[in-house]
N, C-alpha and C positions, 0 to 999 in steps of 0.2 A: 493536643498533639505534641509529643516530645520534640519533634523537628518538623520543619515544613517539608511537604512532599516534593519530590522532583517530578515535574510534568513534562513529558516529551510531546512536542506538538509538530505534526507534519505540515508541510507547505501545501498539500493537495496538488492538483494539477498546476504547474507553474504558469501556464498560459491563462489560467482563470483568476478568480478573485481570492483564492486561498492565501497566497503570500501577503496580499494587502490586508486582509482581515486579521491575519496572524500578527503582523506588525502593529496594526491599530489596537488590537486587544492588549498587547504588551505595553502600550502607552498608558494603560490604566494602572496607576501606582498601587492601588489596593491589592491587585493580584500578587505583586511581589511581597506584600505583607503576609500572605497566606500560603504561598508556594514558591518553588524555585523552577521557573519555566526555562525551557531550552527548545529552540526551533531545530528541526531536522529537515535538511533539504539542500537547496542550492544558495550559497551565500551571495553570489553575484545577482541572483534574482531579487533577493531581499534588499540588497544594496540599491538596485535599480529602482525599486519601489520607494525607498526612503528619499533618494535623490529626485525622482520624478515628482513626488508629491510634497517635497520639501518638509518632511517630517522631522521632528526634534528627537532624533535617536541615532545611535551608531551601532555598527555590527562588530561583534567580537567573535572571530572565527576560531572554532575549536576542533581538535581532532578526536577528543574523547570527553566524556562527561566530567572527568576529574579536572579538566582545564576551565570549566565554566565558572564565571564570577557571580552570576545571579544578581547583578546590580541594575536597578531601575535606570532606564535611559541608555544602557549599554546592553544590547540584546545578543545573547549567546546563540550562535548558530553552529550546529554540528554539520560541517560542510561535506557533502557526498561527491562533489565534482561530477555531476551527471549531465550537465547542460553545456552545450557549445553556444555561447551567447550570440555569436555572429549568425547563427541559424535559428534564433529564437524570436518569436513574436507573440504578443498577447492576443488572446481571442482566437487562436487557431488550433484545431485538432491536429495532433501529430503523434507519431510513434515515439519520438524522442521525449516529448513532454509526458506521455504515458509511462515510459520507462522510468523517468525521473520521479514521477509520482509514486509508482509502485515501489521503487527502491527506498523511498523515504518511509513508507508504511512498513516494509520488511525490516528496516533498521530499528524503528521504535519497538516493534514486536520483539526483536532480538534483545534490545536493551532491557525491556520489561521482564522478559523471561530470565535474563541474567541477573536481575535485581538491581541494575544500575539506575533505573528510574522507577517511580512508584505508580505511574499511570500514563496512559497514552491518550492524546486528543488528535483527531484527524481533520484536516481541511478537506474540501470537496474534491472528489475525483471526477474525471470524465470517463465514462465506461467505454466509449468508443476508442479513446486514446490508449487506455491500458490494454484493450484487446488488440489494437493495431501493433502494440509493442510485444504481443505474443503471450500476454497474461490473461487467460480466458476466465474471468470472474465476472459475476453480475454486479459486484460492488464490494465495499469495505467489509461488510459482515462476512461474506464468503471467504475473503482473503484471510481474515483473522481466524475463522473457524478452521481453515485448511492448515495454516502455518502453526497453529497451536494444537492441532489434532483434536479439536472439539467437535463432538457429535450432537450434543443437546444445547441448542442456543436459540435466541430469538431477539428481534429488534424491539426495543422499548423506546418510545418517544415521550418526551416530557416537556410540557409547556403549561405553567400555572396549574390549574386543576386537571388539565387533560394529561393523563399518564396512560398511554395505550401500548399494549404489546400485541404482536401479530402471530397468528398461527402459521401463515405463510407470507412471503414478501415478493421476491423477484421471480415470479413464474406467471404464466398466462392465466387469465381469469378462469378458463376452462380447467386447467390443472389445479388451480387454487381450490375449486369446489371439491375436487377429488381428494385433496389433502385435509379436508375437515374430518378428522378422525378422533375418536374418544381419547386414545392414548396420547396423541400430540396435544390435544386441548388441555388435558390434565398436566402434562409436562410444562406447558406454557403458563398455566395458572401458578404452578410452583415457582417458576422463574420470576413471574411478576411479584408474587408475595415476597420472595427474598429480595427482589430489587427495591420494593417499597420500603422495607426495613432498612436496607443499606443507604437509602436516600433520606432517612430520618422521618418518613411518613408515619403518622400515628393512626390514620384511618386505613385499616387493612381490608375493608370491604371491597370486593371485586365484582364488577359487572361483566357478564358474558353475553356478547352479541349473538343474535341469530344470524344465519346465512341468507335466508330467503326473505322476501317481503313479509312484513308483519310476523317475523320469526316463524314462518311456515303456516301460521294460522291453523294449528291443529292438523297439519298434513295437507291442507288445501293447496298450498303453493310450494310443496317440497317436503321431503321427509328427513332431511339431515338433522333437523332439530330433535326429532323424536328418536332417531336411530343412533346419533353420535353425540350431539351437544348436550342434551339433557342427561344421558348416562354419564358424561364427563363431569357435569355439575354435581350429580349425586355422588360420584366417586370422590370428588374434591371435598365435598362436605364430610364424607366419611373420614377423610384424612385430616379434618380439622380446619379447613379453610372456610372463610366467610364469603360465600359466593352467591350470586343471584343471576338467574337466567334459565334458558335463553331469553333475551330481551330484544324487541325490535330495535335495531341500531339507531334509528332516528330519535326514539325516545331515550335510549340509554345515553347517548352523547349529550342530549339536552340536560339530563340530570347530572352527568359527569362534569359538565362545565360549571355547575354550581357547587361542586365539591361533595356530591352525594356518594361518590365512590372514591376510594383511594387510588384505584386504577381500574382499567377495563381491558378486556380481551377482544380484539377484532379478528375476524376470520380470514381477512385477506388484505393486501397492501392498501388499496385506495379506501377501503372501508374505514381504516384507521387514520390514514394520512390526510384525507380531506377535512374532517373536523379539527384535527391537530393544526393544520395550516390555516384554517379559518381563524383559529384562536391566536396564532403567533405571527402571521404574515400580514403586513399592511401595504396595500397597493396605492401608489401615487398616480392618480389618473392624469394629472397635468403633465408630469414628467415621464409618464409611461414606463415606470420602473418601481420596484419594491422600495418603499420608504424605510421599512424595517423588517427584518426577518429574525424571529425568535424561535427557540425550541432546540432541544438537545436529543440526539440519537445515542442510545446506550446499547451496547451489545451485551445481553445477559447470558450467563452460562460459561463465559470464558475464564481461564485461569489467571488472566491479567485484566486490568481495567482499561476499557476503551469507551470514550465518549466522542461525540462528533457534532458538528453543525448538521442540520438536516435541510440543507438546501444545495443547489447545484453550483457549478463552476461559473455561471453567469458570464460567459464569454463576451456577451454584448456590452458589458460595462467594465471588463477587465482592464486594468491599467489607467482608468479614468478618475480614480480617487473618490468615487461616490458609493462604494460598497459599504454596507453596514456590518460592523463587527459585533453586533449584539449577540448573535447566536454563538460566535466563537467565545465571547466572554462567559456566557452561560455554560458552554461545554467545559471550559476550564474550571469554572466554579463547581460544576457537578463532579468533575474528576477529583477535585480537592475533597469534596464531601465523601465520595466513595473511598478515597484513600484513607480518610479519617476513620470511617467505619471499619475498614479492613484492618487498620492498625489496632483499633480497640478490640476487634474480634480475636486477633492474634495474641494480644497481651492479656 
């Protein structure tokens, strides 16, 4: 890479663990060796985290990207002045926190569209908070799609061998079944194929999950496989993609975990998220909290790069210093890889 990419990182909901994991991630010196990170959000919140947790870092407040120093130990923060600290508390849902979170996302999108940063990484949002602030979105994916004018997009989750993209995400299960359509499945296969290439994956074989138990069992438990999924698989093959399916998802994910597929297509949110999180999340029974949360959420189909942690705001541990930054580090590293691929593709 001729130059290190500039990565814009949002704080997520300031009342959650987003600011903490962002700061902790940037205490990893190797990230500064491969990118130029800048936090976008509320400088006073980040400063409060550093002081409260006694972290070995300082904040450098900037008004624009040109003022950033990108020095390890001195964290650049593009300050949006969105929070009144006297009315702020960790672990609480509020419209003010939702507004601050939304504005940080909006800002990194604008910076990426203007070419001032090379990729965006997002901290966790609280959907209720942003909706209370008047921004009626189901999550980051929908915000990015709307603000960039993107119509064909999908959520790709990455953790070790599990790389899973979704035909639908934030809709009811009843609606998700109705969204299993040939054209959408083919669209998602193409997005996954392109995503695997951009992530440097050499295994481009794609597994396609069935919707019904046993992938319908020849129509015994439902006909979506025969009417929509199998025709989509056949069309994808005609277009040159290496695809297999429809496969019963319990079998498919067991194979995917061993690296049998470069990536897989899930038909709905939980079908893909459950095996993904079984792979990346570790629960500490004694402490009754997650010991580690790994895995990256990438929005495919956008004109800009967006990666994210794939866990929530964890209000119950916000401000306590115990949040794991593993997923944030991985999200930043994925953004670097995607930036590298995009630079090579352009050149």
